[in-house]
DRENDO-1510 file (C-alpha; in Angstrom, 1 decimal, always signed):
<recs>
REC; n; res; u; v; w
REC; 1; UNK; -6.6; +25.1; -2.8 .
REC; 2; UNK; -6.1; +25.9; +0.8 .
REC; 3; UNK; -4.3; +23.9; +3.6 .
REC; 4; UNK; -4.8; +23.7; +7.3 .
REC; 5; UNK; -1.3; +23.2; +8.8 .
REC; 6; UNK; -1.6; +21.7; +12.2 .
REC; 7; UNK; +0.4; +20.6; +15.2 .
REC; 8; UNK; -0.7; +19.3; +18.6 .
REC; 9; UNK; +0.8; +18.5; +21.9 .
REC; 10; UNK; -0.6; +15.7; +24.0 .
REC; 11; UNK; -0.5; +13.9; +27.3 .
REC; 12; UNK; +1.2; +10.9; +25.8 .
REC; 13; UNK; -0.1; +7.3; +26.1 .
REC; 14; UNK; -1.9; +5.2; +23.6 .
REC; 15; UNK; -5.2; +5.3; +21.8 .
REC; 16; UNK; -8.1; +7.1; +23.5 .
REC; 17; UNK; -5.8; +7.9; +26.6 .
REC; 18; UNK; -3.7; +10.3; +24.5 .
REC; 19; UNK; -5.4; +13.7; +24.9 .
REC; 20; UNK; -4.7; +17.1; +23.4 .
REC; 21; UNK; -3.0; +19.7; +25.6 .
REC; 22; UNK; -2.3; +22.3; +22.9 .
REC; 23; UNK; -3.3; +22.9; +19.3 .
REC; 24; UNK; -2.2; +25.3; +16.6 .
REC; 25; UNK; -3.6; +25.8; +13.1 .
REC; 26; UNK; -2.2; +28.0; +10.3 .
REC; 27; UNK; -4.4; +28.3; +7.2 .
REC; 28; UNK; -2.1; +28.6; +4.1 .
REC; 29; UNK; -2.6; +28.8; +0.3 .
REC; 30; UNK; +0.9; +27.6; -0.5 .
REC; 31; UNK; +2.3; +31.1; -0.7 .
REC; 32; UNK; +0.8; +33.1; +2.1 .
REC; 33; UNK; -0.6; +32.6; +5.6 .
REC; 34; UNK; -4.3; +33.4; +5.7 .
REC; 35; UNK; -5.3; +32.8; +9.3 .
REC; 36; UNK; -4.0; +31.3; +12.5 .
REC; 37; UNK; -5.3; +29.9; +15.8 .
REC; 38; UNK; -3.6; +28.4; +18.8 .
REC; 39; UNK; -4.7; +27.6; +22.3 .
REC; 40; UNK; -3.8; +25.4; +25.3 .
REC; 41; UNK; -6.4; +22.6; +25.9 .
REC; 42; UNK; -7.5; +21.1; +29.2 .
REC; 43; UNK; -7.1; +17.3; +28.5 .
REC; 44; UNK; -9.2; +16.4; +31.6 .
REC; 45; UNK; -6.4; +14.0; +32.5 .
REC; 46; UNK; -3.0; +14.1; +34.1 .
REC; 47; UNK; +0.1; +15.3; +32.2 .
REC; 48; UNK; +3.0; +13.0; +33.1 .
REC; 49; UNK; +6.3; +14.6; +34.2 .
REC; 50; UNK; +8.2; +13.2; +31.2 .
REC; 51; UNK; +5.7; +14.9; +28.8 .
REC; 52; UNK; +6.1; +18.2; +30.7 .
REC; 53; UNK; +9.9; +17.9; +30.5 .
REC; 54; UNK; +9.5; +17.5; +26.7 .
REC; 55; UNK; +6.8; +20.2; +26.0 .
REC; 56; UNK; +7.1; +22.5; +29.0 .
REC; 57; UNK; +3.3; +22.2; +29.4 .
REC; 58; UNK; +2.3; +21.6; +33.0 .
REC; 59; UNK; -0.9; +20.5; +34.7 .
REC; 60; UNK; -1.2; +24.0; +36.2 .
REC; 61; UNK; -1.0; +25.7; +32.7 .
REC; 62; UNK; -4.0; +23.8; +31.4 .
REC; 63; UNK; -6.2; +24.1; +34.5 .
REC; 64; UNK; -8.0; +27.2; +33.1 .
REC; 65; UNK; -7.7; +26.3; +29.4 .
REC; 66; UNK; -10.8; +25.3; +27.4 .
REC; 67; UNK; -11.5; +21.6; +27.1 .
REC; 68; UNK; -11.5; +20.3; +23.5 .
REC; 69; UNK; -15.3; +20.4; +23.1 .
REC; 70; UNK; -15.1; +24.2; +23.5 .
REC; 71; UNK; -12.6; +24.6; +20.7 .
REC; 72; UNK; -14.0; +21.8; +18.5 .
REC; 73; UNK; -16.2; +24.1; +16.4 .
REC; 74; UNK; -13.3; +26.3; +15.6 .
REC; 75; UNK; -11.1; +23.4; +14.7 .
REC; 76; UNK; -13.9; +21.9; +12.5 .
REC; 77; UNK; -14.5; +25.1; +10.6 .
REC; 78; UNK; -10.8; +25.9; +10.0 .
REC; 79; UNK; -10.1; +22.4; +8.6 .
REC; 80; UNK; -13.4; +22.0; +6.7 .
REC; 81; UNK; -12.9; +21.9; +2.9 .
REC; 82; UNK; -9.1; +22.2; +3.4 .
REC; 83; UNK; -6.3; +19.7; +3.2 .
REC; 84; UNK; -5.0; +18.7; +6.7 .
REC; 85; UNK; -1.2; +19.1; +6.7 .
REC; 86; UNK; +1.1; +18.0; +9.5 .
REC; 87; UNK; +4.7; +16.7; +10.1 .
REC; 88; UNK; +3.9; +13.0; +10.6 .
REC; 89; UNK; +0.2; +13.6; +9.8 .
REC; 90; UNK; -1.0; +10.2; +11.0 .
REC; 91; UNK; -0.3; +11.2; +14.6 .
REC; 92; UNK; -2.0; +14.6; +14.7 .
REC; 93; UNK; -4.9; +13.5; +12.4 .
REC; 94; UNK; -5.8; +10.4; +14.4 .
REC; 95; UNK; -5.8; +12.1; +17.7 .
REC; 96; UNK; -8.0; +14.9; +16.5 .
REC; 97; UNK; -10.3; +12.4; +14.9 .
REC; 98; UNK; -10.5; +10.5; +18.2 .
REC; 99; UNK; -11.4; +13.7; +20.0 .
REC; 100; UNK; -14.2; +14.4; +17.6 .
REC; 101; UNK; -15.3; +10.8; +17.9 .
REC; 102; UNK; -15.7; +11.2; +21.6 .
REC; 103; UNK; -18.1; +14.1; +20.8 .
REC; 104; UNK; -20.1; +11.9; +18.5 .
REC; 105; UNK; -18.8; +13.6; +15.3 .
REC; 106; UNK; -17.0; +11.9; +12.4 .
REC; 107; UNK; -13.9; +13.9; +11.4 .
REC; 108; UNK; -12.7; +13.2; +7.9 .
REC; 109; UNK; -10.4; +15.4; +5.9 .
REC; 110; UNK; -7.9; +14.9; +3.0 .
REC; 111; UNK; -4.4; +15.0; +4.4 .
REC; 112; UNK; -0.7; +15.5; +3.5 .
REC; 113; UNK; +2.4; +14.6; +5.4 .
REC; 114; UNK; +5.4; +16.9; +5.3 .
REC; 115; UNK; +7.7; +14.1; +6.3 .
REC; 116; UNK; +6.7; +12.0; +3.3 .
REC; 117; UNK; +6.9; +15.1; +1.0 .
REC; 118; UNK; +10.3; +16.1; +2.3 .
REC; 119; UNK; +11.7; +12.6; +1.7 .
REC; 120; UNK; +10.7; +12.9; -2.0 .
REC; 121; UNK; +11.7; +16.6; -2.5 .
REC; 122; UNK; +14.8; +16.7; -0.2 .
REC; 123; UNK; +16.3; +13.1; -0.5 .
REC; 124; UNK; +19.4; +12.0; +1.3 .
REC; 125; UNK; +18.8; +13.8; +4.6 .
REC; 126; UNK; +20.2; +12.1; +7.7 .
REC; 127; UNK; +16.9; +12.6; +9.5 .
REC; 128; UNK; +13.5; +13.9; +8.7 .
REC; 129; UNK; +12.5; +14.9; +12.2 .
REC; 130; UNK; +11.2; +18.5; +12.2 .
REC; 131; UNK; +14.1; +19.8; +14.2 .
REC; 132; UNK; +16.9; +18.2; +12.2 .
REC; 133; UNK; +15.2; +18.9; +8.9 .
REC; 134; UNK; +14.6; +22.6; +9.7 .
REC; 135; UNK; +18.2; +23.0; +10.8 .
REC; 136; UNK; +19.5; +21.5; +7.6 .
REC; 137; UNK; +17.3; +23.8; +5.5 .
REC; 138; UNK; +18.0; +26.9; +7.5 .
REC; 139; UNK; +14.4; +27.2; +8.7 .
REC; 140; UNK; +14.0; +28.9; +12.1 .
REC; 141; UNK; +12.3; +26.7; +14.7 .
REC; 142; UNK; +11.3; +28.6; +17.9 .
REC; 143; UNK; +9.6; +27.0; +20.9 .
REC; 144; UNK; +10.3; +23.4; +19.8 .
REC; 145; UNK; +7.7; +20.9; +21.0 .
REC; 146; UNK; +5.1; +23.7; +21.5 .
REC; 147; UNK; +2.2; +23.6; +19.1 .
REC; 148; UNK; +2.5; +27.1; +17.6 .
REC; 149; UNK; +6.3; +27.0; +17.2 .
REC; 150; UNK; +6.2; +23.7; +15.4 .
REC; 151; UNK; +3.3; +24.8; +13.2 .
REC; 152; UNK; +5.1; +27.9; +12.2 .
REC; 153; UNK; +8.2; +25.9; +11.2 .
REC; 154; UNK; +6.0; +23.4; +9.4 .
REC; 155; UNK; +4.3; +26.2; +7.5 .
REC; 156; UNK; +7.7; +27.6; +6.3 .
REC; 157; UNK; +8.8; +24.1; +5.3 .
REC; 158; UNK; +5.5; +23.5; +3.4 .
REC; 159; UNK; +5.7; +26.8; +1.6 .
REC; 160; UNK; +9.3; +26.0; +0.5 .
REC; 161; UNK; +8.3; +22.6; -0.8 .
REC; 162; UNK; +5.1; +24.0; -2.5 .
REC; 163; UNK; +7.3; +26.6; -4.2 .
REC; 164; UNK; +9.4; +23.9; -5.9 .
REC; 165; UNK; +6.4; +23.4; -8.2 .
REC; 166; UNK; +6.6; +19.7; -7.9 .
REC; 167; UNK; +3.0; +19.1; -8.5 .
REC; 168; UNK; +3.4; +15.4; -9.3 .
REC; 169; UNK; +4.9; +14.8; -5.8 .
REC; 170; UNK; +2.0; +16.5; -4.1 .
REC; 171; UNK; -0.6; +14.7; -6.3 .
REC; 172; UNK; +1.0; +11.3; -5.6 .
REC; 173; UNK; +1.0; +11.9; -1.8 .
REC; 174; UNK; -2.6; +13.1; -1.9 .
REC; 175; UNK; -3.6; +9.9; -3.8 .
REC; 176; UNK; -1.5; +7.7; -1.5 .
REC; 177; UNK; -2.8; +9.1; +1.8 .
REC; 178; UNK; -6.4; +9.6; +0.7 .
REC; 179; UNK; -7.4; +6.5; -1.2 .
REC; 180; UNK; -11.1; +6.9; -2.0 .
REC; 181; UNK; -13.3; +3.8; -2.2 .
REC; 182; UNK; -14.5; +3.2; -5.7 .
REC; 183; UNK; -18.0; +1.8; -5.0 .
REC; 184; UNK; -19.3; -1.1; -7.1 .
REC; 185; UNK; -21.7; +0.3; -9.7 .
REC; 186; UNK; -24.7; -1.6; -8.2 .
REC; 187; UNK; -24.1; -0.5; -4.6 .
REC; 188; UNK; -25.7; +2.7; -3.2 .
REC; 189; UNK; -23.5; +5.2; -1.5 .
REC; 190; UNK; -25.9; +5.3; +1.4 .
REC; 191; UNK; -25.4; +1.6; +2.2 .
REC; 192; UNK; -21.6; +2.1; +2.2 .
REC; 193; UNK; -21.7; +5.4; +4.2 .
REC; 194; UNK; -23.8; +3.7; +7.0 .
REC; 195; UNK; -21.4; +0.9; +7.6 .
REC; 196; UNK; -20.2; +0.9; +11.3 .
REC; 197; UNK; -16.6; +1.3; +12.4 .
REC; 198; UNK; -17.0; -1.7; +14.8 .
REC; 199; UNK; -16.0; -5.3; +15.1 .
REC; 200; UNK; -18.2; -7.8; +13.4 .
REC; 201; UNK; -19.1; -9.9; +10.3 .
REC; 202; UNK; -20.2; -8.4; +7.0 .
REC; 203; UNK; -22.0; -9.9; +4.0 .
REC; 204; UNK; -21.9; -8.9; +0.3 .
REC; 205; UNK; -25.1; -9.6; -1.7 .
REC; 206; UNK; -25.8; -9.7; -5.4 .
REC; 207; UNK; -28.9; -8.1; -7.0 .
REC; 208; UNK; -30.8; -11.4; -6.4 .
REC; 209; UNK; -30.1; -11.1; -2.6 .
REC; 210; UNK; -27.7; -14.1; -2.6 .
REC; 211; UNK; -24.8; -13.8; -0.3 .
REC; 212; UNK; -21.6; -13.8; -2.4 .
REC; 213; UNK; -19.0; -13.1; +0.2 .
REC; 214; UNK; -18.7; -13.2; +4.0 .
REC; 215; UNK; -15.9; -11.5; +5.9 .
REC; 216; UNK; -15.0; -10.5; +9.5 .
REC; 217; UNK; -13.3; -7.3; +10.6 .
REC; 218; UNK; -12.2; -5.4; +13.7 .
REC; 219; UNK; -13.5; -2.3; +11.8 .
REC; 220; UNK; -16.2; -3.2; +9.3 .
REC; 221; UNK; -16.2; +0.1; +7.5 .
REC; 222; UNK; -12.4; +0.1; +7.2 .
REC; 223; UNK; -12.2; -3.5; +5.9 .
REC; 224; UNK; -15.0; -3.0; +3.3 .
REC; 225; UNK; -13.2; +0.2; +2.1 .
REC; 226; UNK; -10.1; -1.9; +1.6 .
REC; 227; UNK; -12.0; -4.2; -0.6 .
REC; 228; UNK; -13.1; -1.3; -2.8 .
REC; 229; UNK; -9.7; +0.5; -2.9 .
REC; 230; UNK; -7.2; -2.3; -3.2 .
REC; 231; UNK; -8.7; -3.7; -6.4 .
REC; 232; UNK; -6.2; -6.0; -8.2 .
REC; 233; UNK; -6.2; -7.2; -11.7 .
REC; 234; UNK; -7.6; -10.7; -10.9 .
REC; 235; UNK; -10.8; -11.5; -12.6 .
REC; 236; UNK; -12.2; -13.1; -9.4 .
REC; 237; UNK; -11.9; -9.7; -7.5 .
REC; 238; UNK; -13.3; -7.7; -10.4 .
REC; 239; UNK; -16.2; -10.2; -10.9 .
REC; 240; UNK; -17.1; -9.8; -7.2 .
REC; 241; UNK; -17.0; -6.0; -7.4 .
REC; 242; UNK; -19.4; -6.2; -10.4 .
REC; 243; UNK; -21.9; -8.3; -8.5 .
REC; 244; UNK; -22.1; -6.5; -5.1 .
REC; 245; UNK; -25.5; -4.8; -4.9 .
REC; 246; UNK; -26.0; -4.6; -1.1 .
REC; 247; UNK; -24.1; -5.1; +2.2 .
REC; 248; UNK; -25.4; -6.2; +5.6 .
REC; 249; UNK; -23.5; -6.7; +8.8 .
REC; 250; UNK; -23.7; -8.1; +12.3 .
REC; 251; UNK; -21.8; -6.4; +15.1 .
REC; 252; UNK; -20.1; -8.9; +17.5 .
REC; 253; UNK; -17.9; -6.7; +19.6 .
REC; 254; UNK; -15.6; -9.7; +20.2 .
REC; 255; UNK; -13.1; -10.5; +17.5 .
REC; 256; UNK; -13.3; -14.2; +18.6 .
REC; 257; UNK; -17.1; -14.3; +18.1 .
REC; 258; UNK; -16.6; -12.6; +14.7 .
REC; 259; UNK; -14.1; -15.3; +13.6 .
REC; 260; UNK; -16.4; -18.1; +14.8 .
REC; 261; UNK; -19.5; -16.6; +13.1 .
REC; 262; UNK; -17.5; -16.0; +9.8 .
REC; 263; UNK; -16.4; -19.6; +9.8 .
REC; 264; UNK; -19.8; -21.0; +10.3 .
REC; 265; UNK; -21.5; -18.7; +7.8 .
REC; 266; UNK; -19.0; -19.5; +5.1 .
REC; 267; UNK; -19.8; -23.2; +5.6 .
REC; 268; UNK; -23.6; -22.8; +5.8 .
REC; 269; UNK; -24.0; -20.2; +3.1 .
REC; 270; UNK; -21.2; -21.3; +0.7 .
REC; 271; UNK; -20.7; -17.8; -0.8 .
REC; 272; UNK; -19.3; -18.1; -4.3 .
REC; 273; UNK; -16.4; -15.7; -3.8 .
REC; 274; UNK; -15.2; -17.1; -0.5 .
REC; 275; UNK; -12.3; -19.5; -1.0 .
REC; 276; UNK; -13.1; -22.5; +1.2 .
REC; 277; UNK; -11.5; -22.0; +4.6 .
REC; 278; UNK; -8.4; -24.1; +4.7 .
REC; 279; UNK; -8.8; -27.1; +6.9 .
REC; 280; UNK; -6.7; -26.6; +10.0 .
REC; 281; UNK; -4.3; -29.5; +10.3 .
REC; 282; UNK; -2.4; -30.2; +13.5 .
REC; 283; UNK; +1.0; -31.5; +12.3 .
REC; 284; UNK; +3.1; -31.1; +15.5 .
REC; 285; UNK; +2.6; -32.3; +19.1 .
REC; 286; UNK; +4.5; -31.6; +22.3 .
REC; 287; UNK; +5.3; -34.7; +24.5 .
REC; 288; UNK; +6.0; -34.7; +28.2 .
REC; 289; UNK; +8.4; -37.3; +29.8 .
REC; 290; UNK; +10.8; -37.7; +32.7 .
REC; 291; UNK; +14.5; -37.9; +32.1 .
REC; 292; UNK; +16.9; -40.3; +33.9 .
REC; 293; UNK; +17.3; -37.7; +36.7 .
REC; 294; UNK; +13.5; -37.5; +37.3 .
REC; 295; UNK; +13.0; -34.1; +35.7 .
REC; 296; UNK; +9.9; -33.4; +33.6 .
REC; 297; UNK; +10.9; -32.6; +30.0 .
REC; 298; UNK; +8.9; -31.2; +27.1 .
REC; 299; UNK; +9.8; -31.8; +23.5 .
REC; 300; UNK; +8.3; -31.2; +20.0 .
REC; 301; UNK; +7.5; -34.4; +18.3 .
REC; 302; UNK; +5.6; -34.8; +15.0 .
REC; 303; UNK; +4.8; -38.4; +15.6 .
REC; 304; UNK; +3.0; -37.7; +18.9 .
REC; 305; UNK; +0.4; -35.4; +17.4 .
REC; 306; UNK; -2.3; -38.0; +17.3 .
REC; 307; UNK; -2.1; -38.9; +21.0 .
REC; 308; UNK; -1.3; -35.4; +22.3 .
REC; 309; UNK; -4.1; -33.5; +24.2 .
REC; 310; UNK; -5.6; -30.8; +22.1 .
REC; 311; UNK; -3.8; -28.0; +23.9 .
REC; 312; UNK; -0.5; -29.6; +22.9 .
REC; 313; UNK; -1.3; -29.9; +19.2 .
REC; 314; UNK; -0.1; -27.3; +16.8 .
REC; 315; UNK; -0.3; -26.5; +13.1 .
REC; 316; UNK; +3.5; -25.9; +12.8 .
REC; 317; UNK; +6.8; -26.3; +14.6 .
REC; 318; UNK; +7.0; -22.5; +14.9 .
REC; 319; UNK; +3.6; -22.4; +16.6 .
REC; 320; UNK; +4.7; -25.2; +19.0 .
REC; 321; UNK; +8.0; -23.3; +19.8 .
REC; 322; UNK; +6.0; -20.1; +20.5 .
REC; 323; UNK; +3.9; -22.1; +23.0 .
REC; 324; UNK; +7.0; -23.4; +24.7 .
REC; 325; UNK; +8.4; -19.9; +25.0 .
REC; 326; UNK; +5.1; -18.8; +26.6 .
REC; 327; UNK; +5.1; -21.6; +29.1 .
REC; 328; UNK; +8.7; -21.0; +30.0 .
REC; 329; UNK; +8.0; -17.4; +30.8 .
REC; 330; UNK; +4.8; -18.2; +32.6 .
REC; 331; UNK; +6.2; -20.9; +34.8 .
REC; 332; UNK; +9.8; -19.8; +35.0 .
REC; 333; UNK; +10.8; -23.1; +33.4 .
REC; 334; UNK; +14.2; -24.1; +32.0 .
REC; 335; UNK; +14.7; -23.6; +28.3 .
REC; 336; UNK; +17.0; -26.6; +28.1 .
REC; 337; UNK; +14.5; -28.9; +29.7 .
REC; 338; UNK; +11.8; -27.7; +27.3 .
REC; 339; UNK; +13.9; -28.4; +24.2 .
REC; 340; UNK; +14.4; -24.7; +23.3 .
REC; 341; UNK; +18.1; -24.9; +23.9 .
REC; 342; UNK; +20.5; -27.8; +23.2 .
REC; 343; UNK; +24.1; -28.6; +23.9 .
REC; 344; UNK; +26.1; -29.4; +26.9 .
REC; 345; UNK; +26.1; -27.5; +30.2 .
REC; 346; UNK; +23.4; -25.3; +31.7 .
REC; 347; UNK; +21.0; -23.1; +29.8 .
REC; 348; UNK; +22.0; -19.6; +28.9 .
REC; 349; UNK; +19.4; -18.2; +31.4 .
REC; 350; UNK; +21.2; -19.9; +34.2 .
REC; 351; UNK; +24.3; -17.7; +33.6 .
REC; 352; UNK; +22.0; -14.7; +33.8 .
REC; 353; UNK; +20.4; -15.8; +37.0 .
REC; 354; UNK; +17.0; -16.2; +35.2 .
REC; 355; UNK; +16.7; -20.0; +35.7 .
REC; 356; UNK; +16.4; -21.8; +39.0 .
REC; 357; UNK; +19.0; -24.4; +38.0 .
REC; 358; UNK; +17.0; -27.5; +37.1 .
REC; 359; UNK; +19.3; -28.1; +34.2 .
REC; 360; UNK; +22.2; -28.3; +36.7 .
REC; 361; UNK; +20.2; -30.2; +39.3 .
REC; 362; UNK; +20.4; -27.1; +41.6 .
REC; 363; UNK; +16.6; -27.2; +41.8 .
REC; 364; UNK; +15.0; -30.4; +43.0 .
REC; 365; UNK; +13.1; -32.4; +40.5 .
REC; 366; UNK; +10.0; -32.4; +42.6 .
REC; 367; UNK; +9.9; -28.6; +42.9 .
REC; 368; UNK; +10.6; -28.1; +39.2 .
REC; 369; UNK; +8.1; -30.8; +38.1 .
REC; 370; UNK; +5.4; -29.3; +40.3 .
REC; 371; UNK; +5.9; -26.0; +38.4 .
REC; 372; UNK; +5.7; -27.8; +35.0 .
REC; 373; UNK; +2.5; -29.5; +36.0 .
REC; 374; UNK; +0.9; -26.2; +37.2 .
REC; 375; UNK; +2.0; -24.4; +34.0 .
REC; 376; UNK; +0.6; -27.1; +31.8 .
REC; 377; UNK; -2.7; -27.2; +33.7 .
REC; 378; UNK; -3.2; -23.5; +33.1 .
REC; 379; UNK; -3.3; -24.3; +29.4 .
REC; 380; UNK; -5.2; -27.6; +29.6 .
REC; 381; UNK; -8.6; -25.9; +29.6 .
REC; 382; UNK; -10.0; -28.4; +32.1 .
REC; 383; UNK; -10.3; -31.4; +29.8 .
REC; 384; UNK; -11.5; -29.5; +26.8 .
REC; 385; UNK; -14.7; -28.2; +28.5 .
REC; 386; UNK; -14.6; -24.4; +29.1 .
REC; 387; UNK; -16.3; -21.0; +28.6 .
REC; 388; UNK; -14.3; -18.1; +27.1 .
REC; 389; UNK; -15.3; -14.6; +28.2 .
REC; 390; UNK; -14.7; -11.6; +26.0 .
REC; 391; UNK; -16.1; -8.2; +25.4 .
REC; 392; UNK; -19.7; -7.7; +24.2 .
REC; 393; UNK; -21.3; -5.5; +21.7 .
REC; 394; UNK; -21.6; -2.7; +24.3 .
REC; 395; UNK; -20.2; -1.9; +27.7 .
REC; 396; UNK; -23.4; -3.4; +29.3 .
REC; 397; UNK; -22.7; -7.0; +28.3 .
REC; 398; UNK; -20.0; -9.6; +27.8 .
REC; 399; UNK; -19.7; -12.4; +25.3 .
REC; 400; UNK; -19.2; -16.1; +25.9 .
REC; 401; UNK; -18.0; -18.9; +23.6 .
REC; 402; UNK; -18.7; -22.4; +25.0 .
REC; 403; UNK; -16.7; -25.6; +24.3 .
REC; 404; UNK; -17.9; -28.9; +25.9 .
REC; 405; UNK; -15.8; -32.1; +25.7 .
REC; 406; UNK; -13.8; -30.6; +22.8 .
REC; 407; UNK; -16.9; -29.7; +20.8 .
REC; 408; UNK; -17.9; -26.1; +20.1 .
REC; 409; UNK; -21.4; -25.4; +21.3 .
REC; 410; UNK; -21.9; -21.8; +20.3 .
REC; 411; UNK; -21.8; -18.3; +21.7 .
REC; 412; UNK; -24.0; -15.8; +23.5 .
REC; 413; UNK; -24.2; -12.3; +25.0 .
REC; 414; UNK; -25.1; -11.7; +28.7 .
REC; 415; UNK; -25.5; -8.7; +31.0 .
REC; 416; UNK; -22.8; -8.5; +33.6 .
REC; 417; UNK; -25.1; -9.4; +36.5 .
REC; 418; UNK; -25.8; -12.9; +34.9 .
REC; 419; UNK; -23.3; -15.3; +36.5 .
REC; 420; UNK; -25.3; -18.6; +36.8 .
REC; 421; UNK; -23.7; -21.3; +34.7 .
REC; 422; UNK; -26.9; -22.9; +33.6 .
REC; 423; UNK; -28.5; -19.6; +32.6 .
REC; 424; UNK; -25.4; -18.9; +30.4 .
REC; 425; UNK; -25.5; -22.3; +28.8 .
REC; 426; UNK; -29.2; -22.0; +28.0 .
REC; 427; UNK; -28.6; -18.5; +26.5 .
REC; 428; UNK; -25.8; -19.7; +24.2 .
REC; 429; UNK; -26.9; -19.6; +20.5 .
REC; 430; UNK; -26.2; -23.2; +19.3 .
REC; 431; UNK; -23.7; -23.3; +16.4 .
REC; 432; UNK; -22.3; -25.9; +14.1 .
REC; 433; UNK; -19.2; -27.6; +15.4 .
REC; 434; UNK; -16.3; -28.3; +13.1 .
REC; 435; UNK; -12.6; -28.9; +13.3 .
REC; 436; UNK; -11.8; -25.5; +11.9 .
REC; 437; UNK; -13.7; -23.8; +14.8 .
REC; 438; UNK; -11.7; -25.6; +17.5 .
REC; 439; UNK; -8.5; -24.6; +15.7 .
REC; 440; UNK; -9.7; -20.9; +15.5 .
REC; 441; UNK; -10.5; -20.9; +19.3 .
REC; 442; UNK; -7.2; -22.6; +20.2 .
REC; 443; UNK; -5.1; -20.2; +18.0 .
REC; 444; UNK; -7.0; -17.2; +19.4 .
REC; 445; UNK; -6.5; -18.2; +23.0 .
REC; 446; UNK; -2.8; -18.7; +22.4 .
REC; 447; UNK; -2.4; -15.2; +21.0 .
REC; 448; UNK; -4.8; -13.3; +23.3 .
REC; 449; UNK; -5.3; -12.9; +27.0 .
REC; 450; UNK; -8.9; -14.0; +27.7 .
REC; 451; UNK; -10.8; -15.2; +30.7 .
REC; 452; UNK; -11.3; -18.9; +30.5 .
REC; 453; UNK; -13.6; -20.8; +32.9 .
REC; 454; UNK; -13.2; -24.6; +33.2 .
REC; 455; UNK; -16.4; -26.6; +33.1 .
REC; 456; UNK; -16.5; -30.1; +34.5 .
REC; 457; UNK; -19.3; -32.6; +34.0 .
REC; 458; UNK; -21.6; -29.8; +32.9 .
REC; 459; UNK; -21.0; -28.0; +36.2 .
REC; 460; UNK; -19.0; -24.9; +36.9 .
REC; 461; UNK; -15.5; -25.5; +38.2 .
REC; 462; UNK; -14.2; -22.5; +40.1 .
REC; 463; UNK; -15.6; -19.0; +40.3 .
REC; 464; UNK; -17.5; -17.7; +37.3 .
REC; 465; UNK; -16.1; -14.5; +35.9 .
</recs>
């Protein structure tokens, strides 16, 4: 068994914006170093000053360095059929995987994390960062936060742990970090391997081509894999695994569209292993009234839920309070006048200078009430008729979900040059409306920042997208 011990330095940032600036690999058999490779990498993006201060790698240093695609073949070959080892392996592995993904290649290796191993083999340390851990174990660490220096130290640490002959710890970590999907006996590996890592809805079929389960996922392949790895002892789960003979999917791009389609398909197909979607019940409402001083107040009230507009109905008191916190931040409203704080005297934010003083009458009622009205209108969704814009299945299009007079109409996909409201409505795929769908839409809007276009009397209100 051989190991590829790796460390990378990056530009910082999140997701695809975090690019490699340096990489080092040491091939090891647990006792001896077999091969090594290290190089600076041109990230084709700017290295921030704070990252340079940490790593010492400047933009000038990487100007003449090879971009990742020029070293990709070497990285691929050195890690192939070897176990990928790193200190905090998830970080290094995911960034390298993303670099290969940009090149159209699927990078997949078994992996081990020296942090997780060290916690098991050297318990009780004050810290398991590479610097502190190496110092406590007397391991030299030169050129900290440079790829080769960190890789050399990690290799010494790994050799020391491997030499403890704690095979069980290594085997446990390999199993934990590299859970392999155990495919249902009737499902071909080809079907599973061809599943996309994209957002959409997936369908499990039995050998009679009946849909037995419908699910939605941001990453279809990852979610299906979870079904096949996290098998519990329940007879229901095991029975489903025994029946799955095929899988199909529909890519939606938009998570909202995936949620809506999943809900509709469960109701129309009635898959035997889908528990019926729990009916969404609105148990709490928010009322608006004026106090004796003329200030608009908001308050949570269970009895008012029937008469409250849909955007002020909630499934729980916690969800209602979350909405109030959002509207306070958005409109710079007073927490005391929105019922989030009680007691005598001004709100706490007034002491911090974060409230304009409506709770102490320092701000006039008319000015404050105008801000309350404007804030509520931003959530009112124009009388429950609106279009919701989200991402499409590709960069060439966007998706739209349409609600008219509180009833869900359906969804559609459109090229970016299509802006005509009537063309969009005609292109919407009609769908079954139900109470759950409106709840799904409302909950998703509350949690995500999406473009919402009010529609009034079947006509566009405002500028479309």
